[in-house]
Backbone as ProteinMPNN parsed JSONL, in Angstrom:
{"seq_chain_A": "MANNNVMNEMVGKWKLEKRDNNFDEFLSCRQVGWFLRKLMTSSVADVEYSLSQDANTFTKVIIGNLKCVCSYKSREISKGRPTLTHALE", "coords_chain_A": {"N_chain_A": [[28.561, 108.933, 10.95], [25.54, 107.909, 9.943], [24.36, 105.467, 10.945], [26.808, 104.215, 12.334], [25.243, 106.102, 14.75], [23.363, 104.563, 15.206], [23.961, 102.267, 16.07], [25.481, 102.812, 18.19], [23.285, 103.75, 19.945], [22.021, 101.115, 20.292], [23.573, 99.816, 21.732], [24.105, 97.623, 24.622], [21.973, 95.988, 27.391], [19.215, 94.886, 26.969], [15.676, 93.958, 28.076], [13.39, 92.026, 27.822], [10.441, 92.265, 28.447], [7.395, 91.634, 28.153], [5.157, 90.571, 26.401], [2.967, 91.215, 24.101], [-0.575, 90.283, 24.08], [-1.679, 89.443, 22.385], [0.026, 87.969, 20.419], [0.105, 85.473, 20.071], [-1.552, 84.779, 18.17], [-0.777, 86.914, 16.37], [1.52, 85.305, 15.372], [0.114, 82.646, 14.186], [-1.366, 84.052, 12.098], [0.726, 84.818, 11.011], [1.666, 82.533, 9.826], [3.06, 80.793, 11.038], [3.718, 77.733, 12.332], [2.718, 75.258, 15.066], [4.116, 74.395, 17.068], [6.746, 76.255, 17.081], [5.164, 78.452, 17.48], [4.258, 78.023, 20.254], [6.833, 77.393, 21.693], [8.329, 80.311, 21.011], [6.36, 81.794, 22.167], [6.64, 81.511, 25.01], [8.995, 81.186, 26.302], [11.443, 83.364, 27.401], [13.728, 85.686, 26.206], [16.901, 87.764, 26.556], [18.691, 90.249, 25.306], [21.96, 91.101, 24.519], [23.553, 94.43, 23.014], [26.842, 95.329, 21.309], [29.244, 96.628, 20.631], [32.098, 96.825, 18.787], [35.149, 98.452, 19.87], [36.62, 99.504, 17.145], [34.933, 99.846, 16.047], [34.066, 98.371, 14.081], [32.938, 95.94, 14.586], [29.716, 94.817, 15.215], [28.02, 92.976, 17.826], [25.167, 90.543, 18.525], [24.276, 89.451, 21.807], [22.556, 86.534, 22.47], [20.292, 86.14, 25.011], [19.203, 83.356, 26.38], [17.426, 80.046, 26.414], [19.017, 78.843, 24.915], [22.452, 79.935, 24.658], [22.564, 82.509, 21.977], [24.721, 83.763, 19.813], [25.343, 86.551, 17.456], [27.424, 88.173, 15.559], [27.9, 91.227, 13.353], [29.456, 92.757, 10.406], [30.314, 95.777, 11.139], [30.687, 97.917, 8.37], [30.137, 96.423, 6.358], [26.837, 96.434, 7.635], [26.549, 99.329, 7.117], [26.232, 99.273, 4.484], [24.361, 97.598, 3.268], [24.755, 95.65, 3.295], [24.83, 93.118, 5.586], [27.048, 91.545, 7.16], [27.251, 88.247, 8.643], [28.12, 86.192, 10.9], [28.096, 83.266, 13.254], [26.8, 81.848, 15.929], [26.378, 79.555, 18.145], [25.86, 78.865, 21.533]], "CA_chain_A": [[27.708, 107.972, 9.991], [24.334, 107.786, 10.544], [24.726, 103.426, 11.233], [27.173, 104.097, 13.452], [24.96, 106.452, 15.875], [22.23, 104.017, 15.592], [24.327, 101.477, 16.711], [25.494, 103.058, 19.249], [22.429, 103.581, 20.728], [21.594, 100.263, 21.044], [24.528, 98.7, 22.576], [23.591, 97.438, 26.237], [21.723, 95.113, 27.801], [18.163, 95.194, 26.433], [15.012, 92.476, 28.678], [11.689, 91.584, 27.726], [9.294, 92.447, 30.07], [6.259, 91.214, 28.648], [4.29, 90.529, 24.938], [1.457, 91.799, 23.731], [-1.109, 89.508, 24.626], [-2.131, 88.994, 21.194], [1.557, 87.506, 19.783], [0.383, 83.932, 19.471], [-2.443, 84.845, 16.894], [0.226, 87.265, 15.554], [2.623, 84.39, 15.505], [-0.617, 82.17, 13.783], [-1.838, 84.767, 11.312], [1.982, 84.536, 9.665], [1.522, 81.234, 9.642], [4.31, 80.298, 11.666], [3.572, 76.486, 13.303], [2.075, 75.483, 16.351], [5.14, 74.01, 17.912], [7.357, 77.255, 17.327], [4.838, 79.798, 18.705], [4.832, 77.993, 21.847], [8.378, 77.585, 21.842], [8.48, 81.347, 20.961], [5.549, 82.474, 23.676], [6.734, 80.688, 26.62], [10.608, 81.408, 26.371], [12.052, 84.592, 27.548], [15.918, 85.981, 26.051], [17.447, 89.294, 27.322], [19.289, 90.726, 24.158], [23.184, 92.222, 24.503], [24.841, 94.319, 22.135], [27.911, 95.975, 21.958], [30.364, 97.344, 19.816], [33.877, 97.274, 19.088], [36.247, 99.789, 19.543], [37.163, 99.923, 16.356], [33.517, 100.068, 15.445], [33.399, 97.723, 12.711], [32.0, 94.735, 14.589], [28.521, 94.891, 16.079], [28.158, 91.734, 18.282], [24.424, 90.597, 19.292], [24.077, 88.345, 22.306], [20.683, 86.719, 22.894], [20.665, 84.877, 26.353], [17.633, 82.426, 26.899], [17.86, 78.689, 26.86], [20.278, 78.958, 24.792], [22.594, 81.775, 23.863], [23.265, 82.697, 20.231], [25.701, 85.011, 19.592], [25.436, 87.272, 16.089], [28.414, 89.023, 14.878], [27.706, 92.02, 11.885], [30.548, 93.816, 9.899], [29.68, 97.456, 10.484], [31.146, 98.032, 7.404], [28.651, 95.446, 5.649], [25.945, 96.903, 7.243], [26.56, 100.805, 6.314], [26.231, 99.207, 2.87], [23.16, 97.39, 3.349], [24.836, 93.483, 3.536], [25.243, 92.75, 6.704], [27.939, 89.397, 6.866], [26.472, 87.415, 9.978], [28.681, 85.343, 11.366], [26.416, 83.086, 13.723], [27.537, 80.438, 17.209], [25.181, 78.894, 19.893], [26.672, 77.469, 23.015]], "C_chain_A": [[26.596, 108.036, 10.902], [23.959, 105.962, 11.865], [24.932, 103.635, 12.489], [26.641, 104.874, 15.338], [24.121, 106.017, 16.055], [22.701, 102.484, 16.179], [24.727, 101.394, 17.697], [24.572, 103.157, 20.49], [21.718, 102.691, 21.262], [22.418, 99.322, 21.692], [23.965, 99.295, 24.592], [22.392, 96.205, 26.736], [19.892, 95.528, 27.761], [17.09, 93.551, 27.522], [13.795, 92.704, 28.784], [10.64, 91.594, 28.927], [8.216, 92.056, 30.295], [5.932, 91.478, 26.945], [3.011, 90.8, 25.105], [0.84, 90.215, 23.684], [-1.643, 89.119, 23.74], [-0.689, 88.178, 19.919], [1.439, 86.396, 19.154], [-0.737, 83.978, 18.672], [-1.616, 85.644, 16.142], [1.15, 86.493, 14.465], [1.452, 83.187, 13.799], [-0.437, 82.655, 12.198], [-0.029, 85.078, 10.402], [2.827, 83.118, 9.464], [2.616, 79.87, 9.97], [3.522, 79.002, 12.879], [3.284, 77.019, 14.569], [3.235, 75.529, 17.747], [6.246, 75.221, 18.136], [6.751, 77.916, 18.005], [5.019, 79.417, 20.067], [5.831, 77.766, 22.048], [8.836, 79.545, 22.113], [7.476, 82.592, 22.021], [5.654, 82.054, 24.921], [8.59, 80.647, 27.142], [10.756, 82.595, 26.722], [14.019, 84.873, 26.873], [15.712, 87.352, 26.091], [18.36, 89.455, 25.912], [20.273, 91.403, 24.551], [23.604, 92.541, 23.601], [25.333, 95.202, 22.604], [28.497, 95.621, 20.67], [31.797, 97.516, 20.041], [34.331, 98.172, 19.288], [36.439, 99.756, 18.896], [36.051, 100.355, 15.407], [33.649, 99.273, 14.384], [32.965, 95.887, 13.077], [30.723, 94.888, 15.659], [28.244, 93.091, 16.401], [26.411, 91.643, 18.767], [24.266, 89.456, 20.478], [22.745, 88.057, 22.65], [20.757, 85.402, 23.984], [19.31, 84.756, 26.877], [17.789, 80.5, 26.792], [18.733, 78.514, 26.206], [20.989, 80.089, 24.265], [23.129, 81.414, 22.848], [23.848, 84.17, 20.349], [25.872, 85.334, 17.886], [26.658, 88.119, 16.331], [27.947, 89.826, 13.923], [29.141, 92.959, 11.36], [29.958, 94.659, 10.068], [29.677, 98.02, 9.091], [29.784, 97.69, 6.16], [26.724, 96.251, 5.971], [25.335, 98.209, 7.079], [25.991, 100.577, 4.643], [24.67, 98.042, 2.422], [23.458, 96.029, 2.871], [25.63, 93.626, 4.744], [26.116, 91.295, 6.276], [27.876, 88.893, 8.874], [27.399, 86.199, 10.343], [27.844, 84.735, 13.135], [27.507, 81.717, 14.925], [25.831, 80.58, 18.077], [26.229, 78.074, 20.477], [25.754, 77.082, 23.963]], "O_chain_A": [[26.581, 108.163, 12.126], [23.538, 105.688, 12.989], [24.182, 103.507, 13.457], [27.088, 104.616, 16.456], [23.485, 106.517, 16.983], [21.894, 101.685, 16.655], [24.634, 100.369, 18.373], [24.843, 102.825, 21.644], [20.976, 102.848, 22.231], [22.053, 98.229, 22.127], [23.703, 100.28, 25.283], [22.153, 95.482, 25.768], [19.425, 96.397, 28.497], [17.587, 92.434, 27.66], [13.192, 93.397, 29.603], [10.322, 90.979, 29.945], [7.675, 91.912, 31.391], [6.401, 92.439, 26.335], [2.212, 90.641, 26.029], [1.48, 89.211, 23.372], [-2.373, 88.178, 24.052], [-0.819, 88.024, 18.704], [2.077, 86.04, 18.163], [-1.004, 82.817, 18.36], [-1.545, 85.209, 14.993], [1.444, 86.781, 13.305], [1.942, 83.037, 12.68], [0.228, 82.103, 11.322], [0.091, 85.524, 9.261], [3.966, 82.784, 9.139], [2.861, 78.747, 9.527], [2.955, 79.276, 13.937], [3.366, 78.126, 15.101], [3.295, 76.183, 18.789], [6.712, 75.291, 19.273], [7.216, 78.246, 19.096], [5.644, 80.053, 20.915], [5.934, 78.049, 23.242], [9.455, 79.984, 23.082], [7.754, 83.721, 22.425], [4.819, 82.235, 25.807], [9.125, 80.152, 28.134], [9.856, 83.219, 26.16], [15.085, 84.318, 27.141], [14.707, 87.992, 25.781], [18.718, 88.347, 25.513], [19.935, 92.478, 25.046], [24.145, 91.689, 22.895], [25.027, 95.864, 23.595], [28.31, 94.67, 19.91], [32.463, 98.037, 20.935], [33.771, 99.099, 18.703], [37.489, 100.32, 19.202], [36.145, 100.988, 14.356], [33.064, 99.824, 13.451], [32.77, 94.958, 12.294], [30.922, 95.067, 16.861], [28.253, 92.193, 15.559], [26.089, 92.632, 19.426], [24.097, 88.344, 19.979], [21.907, 88.878, 23.021], [21.108, 84.229, 23.856], [18.565, 85.522, 27.487], [18.674, 80.037, 27.513], [19.619, 77.889, 26.79], [20.485, 81.006, 23.616], [23.881, 80.466, 22.619], [23.481, 85.246, 20.82], [26.424, 84.529, 17.136], [26.766, 88.731, 17.394], [27.264, 89.085, 13.216], [29.685, 93.775, 12.105], [28.937, 94.771, 9.388], [28.66, 98.583, 8.685], [28.972, 98.336, 5.498], [25.819, 96.498, 5.174], [24.13, 98.42, 6.94], [25.512, 101.405, 3.869], [24.188, 97.909, 1.297], [22.681, 95.344, 2.205], [26.754, 94.105, 4.886], [25.913, 90.399, 5.457], [28.429, 89.288, 9.9], [27.091, 85.14, 9.797], [27.251, 85.461, 13.932], [28.503, 81.036, 14.683], [24.856, 81.276, 18.357], [27.008, 77.17, 20.173], [26.079, 76.299, 24.855]]}, "name": "protein", "num_of_chains": 1, "seq": "MANNNVMNEMVGKWKLEKRDNNFDEFLSCRQVGWFLRKLMTSSVADVEYSLSQDANTFTKVIIGNLKCVCSYKSREISKGRPTLTHALE"}
C-alpha cells in the first residue's frame, strides 16, 4: 500500500533548523492574529513520527514548550478519513 510507504519514510525525528524569513508575513496574509503569529515564530518544535509494529497506528509527537501527541489509525488514513487521538502532556 502506497500510504504505508509514505508513513515508513516519515518515521524518525525531525528537527526544525530554520524558518523562512517571510514566515511572519505569510502568517499575516493568512490572517493569523498577532499573538499566535508571535508564538509560532518564536517557538521551536521538534517532531517525531512512529508507526506501530502492526502498522495500524501512526503517531506524531510534537516536542516544544508543550508536548503534544497525535495518533492516527492508518487504515483510516488510507481511506482519507483519519481518526485523531490527541493529548497534551
